[in-house]
C-alpha positions in Angstrom: 0.0 0.0 0.0 2.9 2.3 0.6 4.1 2.3 -3.0 0.5 3.1 -4.2 0.3 6.0 -1.8 3.7 7.3 -3.1 2.5 7.0 -6.7 -0.6 8.9 -6.0 0.5 11.3 -3.3 3.9 12.5 -4.7 2.6 13.7 -8.1 -0.1 15.6 -6.3 2.4 17.1 -3.9 4.7 18.4 -6.6 1.7 19.7 -8.7 0.7 21.6 -5.6 4.2 22.9 -5.0 4.4 24.1 -8.6 1.0 25.9 -8.3 2.0 27.4 -5.0 3.1 31.0 -5.0 6.1 32.4 -3.0 3.6 33.8 -0.5 2.6 30.3 0.7 2.4 29.4 4.3 4.7 26.6 5.0 8.0 26.3 6.7 10.6 27.2 4.1 14.1 26.8 5.5 17.6 28.0 4.4 18.3 29.7 1.1 15.0 28.7 -0.4 13.3 31.7 1.1 15.8 34.2 -0.2 14.9 36.1 -3.3 16.4 35.3 -6.7 17.8 38.9 -6.7 19.8 38.1 -3.6 21.3 35.0 -5.2 22.3 37.1 -8.2 23.7 39.9 -6.0 25.7 37.6 -3.7 27.3 35.6 -6.6 28.1 38.6 -8.7 30.5 40.7 -6.5 33.6 39.8 -8.5 35.3 38.6 -5.3 36.1 35.1 -3.9 32.9 35.5 -1.9 31.0 34.6 -5.1 32.4 31.1 -4.9 31.5 30.7 -1.3 27.9 31.6 -2.0 27.8 29.5 -5.2 29.0 26.5 -3.1 26.3 27.2 -0.4 23.5 27.6 -3.0 24.7 24.4 -4.8 24.6 22.5 -1.4 21.1 23.8 -0.8 19.9 22.7 -4.2 21.6 19.3 -3.9 19.9 18.9 -0.5 16.5 19.6 -2.1 17.0 17.0 -4.8 18.2 14.5 -2.2 14.9 15.0 -0.4 12.9 14.6 -3.6 14.9 11.4 -4.4 14.4 10.0 -0.9 10.6 10.6 -1.1 10.3 9.1 -4.5 13.1 6.4 -4.4 14.5 7.9 -7.7 17.6 9.6 -8.9 16.0 12.9 -10.2 18.7 15.4 -11.1 21.6 12.9 -11.0 22.4 13.3 -14.7 22.1 17.1 -14.3 24.1 17.5 -11.1 26.7 19.7 -12.7 24.1 22.1 -14.1 21.5 22.3 -11.3 23.0 25.5 -9.8 23.4 27.1 -13.2 19.8 26.3 -14.2 18.5 27.7 -11.0 20.6 30.9 -11.4 19.5 31.3 -15.0 15.9 31.1 -13.8 16.7 33.7 -11.1 18.2 36.1 -13.6 14.9 36.0 -15.5 12.7 36.2 -12.4 14.5 38.2 -9.8 11.4 38.8 -7.6 10.8 35.0 -7.2 12.5 33.1 -4.4 15.1 30.4 -4.8 12.7 27.7 -3.9 10.6 28.7 -6.9 13.7 28.5 -9.1 14.5 25.0 -7.8 10.9 23.8 -8.4 11.1 25.1 -11.9 14.4 23.2 -12.5 12.7 20.1 -11.1 9.8 20.6 -13.5 12.1 21.0 -16.5 14.0 17.9 -15.7 10.8 15.9 -15.5 9.4 17.2 -18.8 
């Protein structure tokens, strides 16, 4: 019964997440709640700090995908591991008022298409 619930519940959960706005009421932790404009600003200073923030954002994104994979018993994002940060940052450049969580959800959606 657990596998059936996962097959029904998980697509519903991610559809809900995709339809949810940044103003949702749920506990968003870490970098996910920061705006995309903050990501662009903190990784575009022209200093070594850029790399520190890029590493931190990458770790956050990898943690998100690890959580998705744990819930679904899959390897979503594994083939794209080297481009997950870049894809999220590209989204953020186009949508600076969104938050980083929105960017990661969009990357997940693109991988699944």
